[in-house]
C-alpha positions as CSV (number, residue, x, y, z in Angstrom):
1,M,170.4,-9.3,141.3
2,S,174.1,-10.1,142.3
3,W,176.7,-10.9,139.8
4,Y,177.0,-14.3,141.2
5,L,173.2,-15.3,140.7
6,L,173.3,-13.7,137.2
7,L,176.4,-15.6,136.2
8,K,175.1,-18.9,137.8
9,T,171.8,-18.4,135.9
10,L,173.6,-17.8,132.8
11,H,175.9,-20.9,133.5
12,I,172.8,-23.0,134.2
13,L,170.8,-21.9,131.3
14,S,173.4,-22.4,128.8
15,S,174.5,-25.8,130.0
16,T,170.7,-26.8,129.8
17,V,170.5,-25.5,126.0
18,L,174.0,-27.3,125.4
19,F,172.9,-30.7,127.0
20,G,169.3,-30.4,125.8
21,T,170.2,-29.7,122.1
22,G,172.5,-32.6,122.3
23,L,170.0,-35.1,123.6
24,G,167.5,-33.8,121.1
25,S,169.9,-33.9,118.1
26,A,171.1,-37.4,119.1
27,Y,167.3,-38.6,119.2
28,Y,166.2,-37.1,115.9
29,A,169.4,-38.2,114.1
30,L,169.0,-41.6,115.4
31,R,165.2,-41.9,114.5
32,A,165.9,-40.5,111.1
33,W,168.6,-42.8,110.4
34,R,167.0,-46.0,111.6
35,G,163.9,-45.1,109.5
36,G,166.3,-45.1,106.4
37,E,164.3,-42.6,104.3
38,V,166.7,-40.6,102.4
39,A,164.6,-37.5,102.2
40,V,164.1,-37.7,106.1
41,I,167.7,-38.2,106.8
42,A,168.7,-35.3,104.3
43,A,166.0,-32.9,106.2
44,T,166.9,-34.1,109.6
45,F,170.7,-33.9,109.3
46,R,170.4,-30.3,107.5
47,H,168.4,-29.1,110.7
48,L,170.8,-30.9,113.1
49,V,174.0,-29.2,111.6
50,M,172.3,-25.9,111.9
51,A,171.2,-26.5,115.4
52,D,174.8,-27.7,116.3
53,W,176.0,-24.5,115.1
54,L,173.5,-22.2,116.6
55,F,172.8,-23.7,120.0
56,I,175.8,-26.1,120.8
57,A,178.6,-24.1,119.3
58,T,177.6,-20.9,121.2
59,T,176.7,-22.4,124.5
60,A,180.3,-24.5,124.3
61,L,181.7,-21.2,124.1
62,L,179.8,-19.5,126.8
63,Q,180.2,-22.4,129.4
64,P,183.6,-21.9,130.0
65,I,183.6,-18.1,130.1
66,S,180.6,-18.3,132.5
67,G,182.1,-21.0,134.5
68,V,185.5,-19.1,135.1
69,A,183.7,-15.9,135.9
70,L,181.3,-17.6,138.2
71,A,184.2,-19.4,140.1
72,Y,186.2,-16.1,140.1
73,V,183.2,-14.1,141.6
74,A,182.4,-17.0,144.1
75,G,186.0,-16.9,145.1
76,W,186.7,-20.5,144.1
77,P,190.3,-21.2,143.2
78,L,190.4,-22.8,139.7
79,N,192.7,-25.5,141.0
80,Q,189.9,-27.2,143.1
81,L,189.5,-30.8,141.9
82,W,186.0,-30.5,141.3
83,L,186.6,-27.7,138.9
84,L,189.6,-29.4,137.3
85,W,187.6,-32.7,136.8
86,S,184.5,-30.5,135.4
87,M,186.9,-28.8,132.9
88,G,188.7,-31.9,131.8
89,L,185.4,-33.7,131.2
90,F,184.2,-30.7,129.1
91,V,187.2,-30.8,127.0
92,L,186.7,-34.6,126.6
93,A,183.0,-33.9,125.6
94,G,184.2,-31.1,123.0
95,L,186.7,-33.5,121.4
96,C,184.0,-36.0,121.0
97,W,181.6,-33.3,119.5
98,L,184.0,-31.8,117.0
99,P,184.2,-35.0,115.0
100,V,180.4,-35.7,115.5
101,L,179.8,-32.4,114.0
102,W,182.0,-33.1,110.9
103,L,180.4,-36.5,110.6
104,Q,176.7,-35.0,110.6
105,M,177.9,-32.8,107.9
106,R,179.1,-35.5,105.8
107,V,176.0,-37.7,106.3
108,R,174.0,-34.4,105.4
109,D,175.9,-34.1,102.2
110,M,175.5,-37.9,101.3
111,A,172.0,-37.6,102.1
112,L,171.5,-34.6,99.9
113,Q,173.5,-36.1,97.1
114,A,171.5,-39.5,97.2
115,L,168.2,-37.7,97.4
116,A,169.1,-35.6,94.3
117,A,170.3,-38.8,92.6
118,G,167.5,-40.9,93.7
119,T,169.9,-43.4,95.1
120,P,170.2,-45.0,98.7
121,M,172.6,-43.9,101.1
122,P,176.1,-44.8,100.6
123,A,177.7,-47.6,102.7
124,L,180.3,-44.9,104.0
125,A,177.4,-43.2,105.7
126,S,176.7,-46.3,107.8
127,R,180.3,-46.3,109.0
128,Y,180.1,-42.6,109.7
129,M,177.0,-43.2,111.7
130,A,178.5,-46.1,113.8
131,I,181.5,-43.7,114.8
132,W,178.9,-41.0,115.3
133,F,177.0,-43.2,117.8
134,A,180.4,-44.4,119.7
135,L,181.5,-40.7,120.1
136,G,178.1,-39.7,121.7
137,W,178.3,-42.0,124.6
138,P,181.5,-40.5,126.3
139,A,180.3,-37.0,125.7
140,F,177.0,-38.0,127.4
141,V,178.7,-39.7,130.4
142,A,181.1,-36.6,130.6
143,F,178.1,-34.2,130.8
144,I,176.3,-36.3,133.4
145,A,179.5,-36.4,135.5
146,I,179.9,-32.6,135.1
147,F,176.5,-32.0,136.3
148,W,177.1,-34.1,139.2
149,L,180.4,-32.4,140.1
150,M,178.6,-28.7,139.6
151,V,175.9,-29.8,142.2
152,A,178.0,-31.7,144.6
153,K,181.4,-30.0,144.6
154,P,182.9,-33.1,146.1
155,L,186.6,-32.9,145.7
């Protein structure tokens, strides 16, 4: 197998894990939150935070490394507009994900505290979830645009 095909496969697989984990995390977080059961929220967010560190953080590091290596092996200059847009959108998604991760950790901690105390979720958690939801949309749209740019290479 050539270096190009190996890097391309690695890049595609890691983008799939990154995007898929993000969508799955969003789905389960929203379902747990809307269900309103503190025990379910606590368990779900504990697993979401772990999945973010194991899968999203690692693939978020692998994506730019494999992408730049792939461009180098393919002979694509990094100043092509489709690559610049892809990189910019990736940074935008990352800037959305960092506060989302922090919010998930805070909601997890609040849920664990509420579960231990036998109390409902604090009102602050609702505000955190509203921000979490709002930050998810630009990241989602950015990744859809990145996938299109990677396939079409229009610019």
